[in-house]
Steps between C-alpha positions, in 0.01 A plus 500: 500500500633509142241763407619718791861475384410571138302803608788628712742460212286677241399770749845527660510877468181521701621265774863616508422774757346230719813286475720796588268591788532149641879511459515838675281370781721194556812718488358747750384233745825300481729801547296650782481169688865419421607838633299441816660157548843651440446766764367244747803279438731791580342545844582140600850470353666438841271198545471357150872519415618320813491132596322512837189287561393671823507866611467609862437869568352740750139499609247569220760587237309585182777526244866408480631857499338613829640243740601582857778355718440159659725305742755262354376261770206416273744275315428239766133501408590409145761242597256300715309395188640170369413593140730805510866466409675670797804594292284721277355720775648846462425871552392730221493878525289728282442862587469846350812713549615840378762501225720807483617564146867587440391814314257603772138427575337188640299211364293237678645151448413150618780310672488121451740324733539123478744220565736466205623142516412240238210354703345834593122517467472879476759571232339607174587289199694774319773510766767278348771334713745771389267778612423324828871473566535877459206556734702347784690830513363741763261768372488349150177508298354399163241697303298465180680665209175669390496699826831681448347833407241474773773447759723772358787267410734541205620149416363272772769252598761681707277799583436596862203657675339517843205306640363614832824683569723197424736503204446214254674388182345342193679172418271369228180547303208281394215537249126452524453607863334837472271614780194723518558669835879533496808334347595163648838489674633145551750425774593249768309481827806638680504810281121534521510485880754784505269705278202430728656633822383637737148389405591131523731299728731212414257250655220612269407458136213600273419152371603143558514268201509123480473217251327168554653163425197456275368835368148354498510493882522880527122544529482240776776671698342843462159378620658325802695809600196724462294276727775473760609862515188690396395564864820705545438696177865603497589371154361412157582185304450454126599272221693682229208473258250639751728784608566594138126509427434699819762759405364535147140536614601758760665709230207452263219593740667710770703740287369763262737387226371144520137612493571724199670221303226253586233749394685561173509126428125472557443809287704343220274194511188715480634717218602193301158343547316815391718561195471138389124475548422827325723423201357152449148631554552760228635233262197276564251782456664578166413145392126534558420509129687174437322338794166615362584334169580174681168512681320566170667187362351298785808474725383442861567779743700270729742430213561873465554525876764226485662674203533828691645321804745312275608827340561650844708199598720517190541876535603450862743222410661711226538790742664277763745357245602852394531621860733231641824606323409866554461438873852355524647787300331763718605319818862499379481871419360565847800323650736738321345795683514327839143363521471134597223316312448135592326279247461153650332234288188498716456875448524473121258207504258698715528802269426283195196342667368834630547665160322218317216509753470876452485452125232232537308721743521784248353268236215406734445869571484568128234233456247752624518650152367178349156590632498774238574258216197449281491414129282809445799716591652407164229708328594820685 
């Protein structure tokens, strides 16, 4: 091990491209996967940023943004479960609507209508008590401040526009709730119902939400309701975690954008592996003369094999150490231009392990060159 480190230090100019290749590979993999996770998280914002444990929707609903009206009478099906807190059962409306800009033109938006009291399950966390108080006004809405230009608004709060032919007024703004398909428009269920007419009646909703007295009982309730009402096939029941995953996977595999991003992430992994392996292979091949000298001195071949693997490990480790701060800097820069890059701890750990394994695999690949090492090569 010490010989490998000494060699790396004295031949640092030779191995520096390998270290940089490993760092570039880790950076590429982390940013591509982080960008994919960020995009997936955006698709499930209405689920992940609310407090509901159980979601009830129409038959075979695949993702949260394509729900269809269901009867409010389904509330009774939730209430009959002893694990469910009856006071938390409430309607939730999400639907695509047409936004008419004050300056002209239209934009597709996503209306999110929820209860706005303190115990509401469907209210996103960014809606403060002050904002919820303002949302009690008829036809009042809240938008993300990053969507102002997209919606054709000048200042946001106080501006007016039209949704589905109904005049609405912006009473507040939030941050961090950008959408892929269309800007999110937050409002009360009363306002959302007015925006949904005539497609939906007052005795209908898009989803029903509920919380359990013990959140761990959500899976049990969902399984019971599926078994009891599956013969009717008139509704779908999910835990929040399952519905979030279902929505993300639908976007990833059923939309062209999701397939493209997923393909790019895989391509980044392949490119990083190829660049790393070729760079380390070239560095090892350049050391053939030194390896021949070691064999002439009587060093066993297996000791040289271990030395090459150790060098690959230390090169990989150095590349990972260099890449970590760079990854955070690049992710922050991506946020300034509106791209959401998520870097959870498990992702960074996985990137480090994958990068080190690629470096070790590159060292093993380079060991093929040891077959060419013979003391006689020193005389050439």
